[in-house]
N, C-alpha and C positions, 0 to 999 in steps of 0.2 A: 821150110821157110828158107833156109840157106840155098836150096836148090831151084826153088822159084824166084828167088833174088837173083840168081846168077842167070836163068833162063832169062828173066827180064832185064837184064843188064843194071841190076842194083847192086849196091853194097848192102850188106846185111849185119847186124849186131844183135848180141844177147848181153843184159844187164840183168843180173840178178841180186837179189837180197838175202841173206842168211836169216830165217827164222826159227830155226831149230837145229838143235844138236843131239839127233837120236840115238848116239852111241851114249852119250851121257844123261840123256832123257831131260834136257832142258828145252825149253819153249821160249821164245818171246811173249811176254803177257800182253803185248800191244804191238801185234804185228802190222796192224794197218797203218800206224803211225810211222813204222821203219818204211814201209812200201811208199807211204805218200813223201816221205824224206828222200829217198830214192829218186821217185819220178820229179820231183822239183828238182833237185842237184842235177840229172841229165838233161832237163829240158834248159836250166840255165847255163849248164856248159854248152849247150847246141847254141844259143843264140849269141855267145861271146864270140 
């Protein structure tokens, strides 16, 4: 994605949400809610 963005002259970005700690074997019980919140937060910041 970054290479393609560079070739096309675009700025690229990756934003991730942490849904698991594999070392501790802990997982988010409702990861979809965390992903939805991340998407909404990013979109809100982009329009400001």
